[in-house]
TORBA-380319 format. One record per residue (C-alpha): residue in one letter; x, y, z; residue number from 1. Coordinates in Angstrom, 3 decimals. Last residue first. Layout:
REM TORBA-380319
<site residu="A" x="X" y="Y" z="Z" num="NUM"/>
...
//
This chain:
REM TORBA-380319
<site residu="V" x="30.206" y="38.039" z="13.725" num="62"/>
<site residu="K" x="30.342" y="37.030" z="17.530" num="61"/>
<site residu="P" x="26.989" y="35.085" z="18.494" num="60"/>
<site residu="N" x="25.214" y="36.374" z="21.298" num="59"/>
<site residu="L" x="22.002" y="34.134" z="21.863" num="58"/>
<site residu="Y" x="24.110" y="31.368" z="21.381" num="57"/>
<site residu="Q" x="26.706" y="32.435" z="23.976" num="56"/>
<site residu="W" x="24.170" y="33.204" z="26.393" num="55"/>
<site residu="G" x="22.887" y="29.662" z="26.013" num="54"/>
<site residu="L" x="26.043" y="27.992" z="26.196" num="53"/>
<site residu="I" x="26.681" y="30.029" z="29.480" num="52"/>
<site residu="L" x="23.479" y="29.380" z="30.893" num="51"/>
<site residu="G" x="23.599" y="25.660" z="30.160" num="50"/>
<site residu="I" x="27.125" y="25.484" z="31.871" num="49"/>
<site residu="I" x="25.612" y="27.263" z="35.062" num="48"/>
<site residu="L" x="22.518" y="25.082" z="35.154" num="47"/>
<site residu="S" x="24.816" y="21.974" z="34.890" num="46"/>
<site residu="P" x="27.100" y="22.765" z="37.629" num="45"/>
<site residu="L" x="24.034" y="24.057" z="39.728" num="44"/>
<site residu="I" x="21.871" y="20.518" z="39.526" num="43"/>
<site residu="V" x="24.022" y="18.478" z="41.741" num="42"/>
<site residu="I" x="24.546" y="21.268" z="44.552" num="41"/>
<site residu="I" x="20.834" y="22.221" z="44.329" num="40"/>
<site residu="T" x="19.699" y="18.678" z="44.751" num="39"/>
<site residu="A" x="21.943" y="18.117" z="47.557" num="38"/>
<site residu="I" x="21.225" y="21.342" z="49.103" num="37"/>
<site residu="A" x="17.508" y="20.277" z="48.947" num="36"/>
<site residu="N" x="18.246" y="16.729" z="50.482" num="35"/>
<site residu="T" x="19.761" y="17.721" z="53.414" num="34"/>
<site residu="P" x="23.476" y="17.606" z="54.565" num="33"/>
<site residu="Q" x="24.081" y="20.626" z="57.137" num="32"/>
<site residu="I" x="26.052" y="23.128" z="55.681" num="31"/>
<site residu="P" x="29.166" y="24.702" z="57.101" num="30"/>
<site residu="L" x="31.727" y="24.156" z="54.215" num="29"/>
<site residu="Y" x="35.008" y="22.430" z="54.184" num="28"/>
<site residu="R" x="33.656" y="19.229" z="52.919" num="27"/>
<site residu="G" x="32.691" y="21.089" z="49.831" num="26"/>
<site residu="G" x="36.155" y="21.818" z="49.154" num="25"/>
<site residu="Y" x="37.304" y="18.522" z="47.706" num="24"/>
<site residu="K" x="34.356" y="17.326" z="46.013" num="23"/>
<site residu="I" x="32.899" y="20.624" z="44.797" num="22"/>
<site residu="L" x="35.864" y="22.149" z="43.902" num="21"/>
<site residu="V" x="36.946" y="18.848" z="41.625" num="20"/>
<site residu="S" x="33.271" y="19.218" z="40.254" num="19"/>
<site residu="L" x="34.027" y="22.951" z="39.241" num="18"/>
<site residu="A" x="37.274" y="22.392" z="38.073" num="17"/>
<site residu="T" x="36.062" y="19.913" z="35.341" num="16"/>
<site residu="S" x="33.109" y="21.632" z="34.466" num="15"/>
<site residu="F" x="35.296" y="24.858" z="33.918" num="14"/>
<site residu="L" x="37.549" y="22.534" z="31.704" num="13"/>
<site residu="L" x="35.009" y="20.925" z="29.619" num="12"/>
<site residu="I" x="33.283" y="24.578" z="28.966" num="11"/>
<site residu="K" x="36.738" y="25.577" z="27.897" num="10"/>
<site residu="I" x="37.135" y="22.455" z="25.843" num="9"/>
<site residu="I" x="33.744" y="23.332" z="24.145" num="8"/>
<site residu="F" x="34.936" y="27.085" z="23.415" num="7"/>
<site residu="G" x="38.369" y="25.784" z="22.026" num="6"/>
<site residu="T" x="36.163" y="23.310" z="19.866" num="5"/>
<site residu="Q" x="33.798" y="26.041" z="18.708" num="4"/>
<site residu="S" x="36.867" y="28.484" z="17.950" num="3"/>
<site residu="N" x="38.376" y="25.757" z="15.726" num="2"/>
<site residu="M" x="41.753" y="24.743" z="16.238" num="1"/>
//
């Protein structure tokens, strides 16, 4: 397996795990349902993955 393919699979698994955590674990958090909170929760996984991918791009392993 190519290292890039492995990295993409890891990112997909991380994203899936985070989505499941939000879907099933979110109802146990005592957070009021506001538009701002919903926007943050929707954007946060993409932002985290983007930061991880950007960090990997800027720090390539030779």
